[in-house]
C-alpha positions in Angstrom: 31.6 -16.1 -43.0 28.4 -14.0 -42.9 28.9 -13.6 -47.0 26.4 -17.2 -46.9 23.4 -15.5 -44.6 23.9 -12.8 -46.9 23.7 -14.5 -50.2 20.7 -16.8 -48.2 18.9 -13.5 -47.5 19.3 -11.7 -50.6 18.0 -14.9 -52.9 15.0 -15.1 -50.3 14.2 -11.4 -51.2 14.9 -12.1 -54.8 12.6 -15.3 -55.1 9.8 -13.1 -53.3 9.9 -10.1 -55.8 9.9 -12.7 -58.5 6.7 -13.9 -57.0 5.1 -10.9 -56.5 6.0 -9.9 -59.9 4.7 -13.2 -61.5 7.8 -13.4 -63.4 9.5 -16.7 -63.9 13.0 -15.8 -63.2 15.4 -13.2 -62.3 17.9 -12.1 -65.0 20.4 -9.4 -63.7 20.6 -8.3 -59.9 22.6 -5.1 -58.9 23.9 -4.9 -55.8 25.7 -2.0 -54.1 28.1 -2.8 -51.4 29.9 -0.1 -49.7 33.8 0.0 -48.9 33.0 0.2 -45.5 30.7 -2.6 -45.1 32.8 -5.3 -44.1 31.6 -7.7 -46.9 34.0 -10.0 -48.6 33.0 -9.0 -52.2 34.2 -12.0 -53.9 32.7 -14.5 -51.0 29.8 -12.7 -51.9 29.7 -13.9 -55.4 30.5 -17.5 -54.8 27.7 -17.2 -51.9 24.9 -15.9 -54.3 25.9 -18.7 -57.4 25.5 -21.6 -54.6 22.2 -19.9 -52.7 20.8 -19.5 -56.4 21.4 -22.6 -57.7 17.5 -24.2 -58.6 15.5 -21.1 -58.3 14.2 -18.3 -60.3 17.6 -16.4 -59.7 19.9 -19.0 -61.1 21.8 -17.9 -63.7 21.2 -14.5 -63.5 24.0 -11.5 -64.0 25.4 -10.3 -61.0 26.6 -6.7 -60.7 28.5 -4.9 -57.6 28.9 -1.6 -57.5 31.3 -0.6 -54.5 30.6 3.2 -53.6 33.7 4.8 -51.3 33.2 5.6 -47.6 32.1 8.8 -47.1 32.8 10.8 -43.4 32.6 14.2 -41.7 35.5 15.0 -40.2 34.9 16.7 -36.6 38.1 18.1 -36.5 38.7 19.9 -39.3 34.4 20.2 -40.3 35.4 18.7 -43.8 33.5 15.8 -45.9 36.1 13.0 -47.1 36.3 9.5 -48.6 38.1 6.8 -46.3 38.5 3.2 -47.7 38.3 2.0 -43.7 37.0 2.8 -40.7 40.3 3.0 -38.8 41.4 5.3 -41.2 42.6 9.0 -40.3 41.0 11.8 -42.0 43.0 12.8 -45.4 42.9 16.6 -44.8 43.9 17.1 -40.9 44.6 13.7 -39.8 41.9 13.6 -37.0 40.7 11.1 -36.0 37.0 12.2 -35.3 35.3 10.7 -38.2 31.6 10.3 -38.2 30.8 7.9 -41.1 28.3 9.2 -43.8 27.9 6.5 -46.6 30.0 3.6 -47.9 28.6 1.1 -45.0 25.5 -0.3 -46.9 24.7 -3.5 -48.6 21.6 -3.3 -50.6 19.4 -4.8 -53.6 19.5 -1.7 -56.1 18.1 -3.1 -59.2 16.4 -6.4 -60.4 15.5 -7.4 -63.5 12.6 -10.4 -64.3 11.2 -11.9 -67.0 
């Protein structure tokens, strides 16, 4: 389960940023996890709660934005929205899709006090 490793890395980053801001704790975290990122959001939430225990991110509100997958079809030259990497182009049925977004995972915002 790579969500545990992702959660640990996220909380390490949050702890560093809280210290750099000379704050006491993080109160809100906003993550952007694309539909094509292969991250189980439910498992990540659980792992973040566990990794944050006892630290400055414990109890922080966790908001998750889930942008859709975006791709460019080399067959019909259209920009399309897709839900999975193996999906065919919804416009022409072509399989030559170049992913252009929706595969990211990033800490978008953080509030500290």
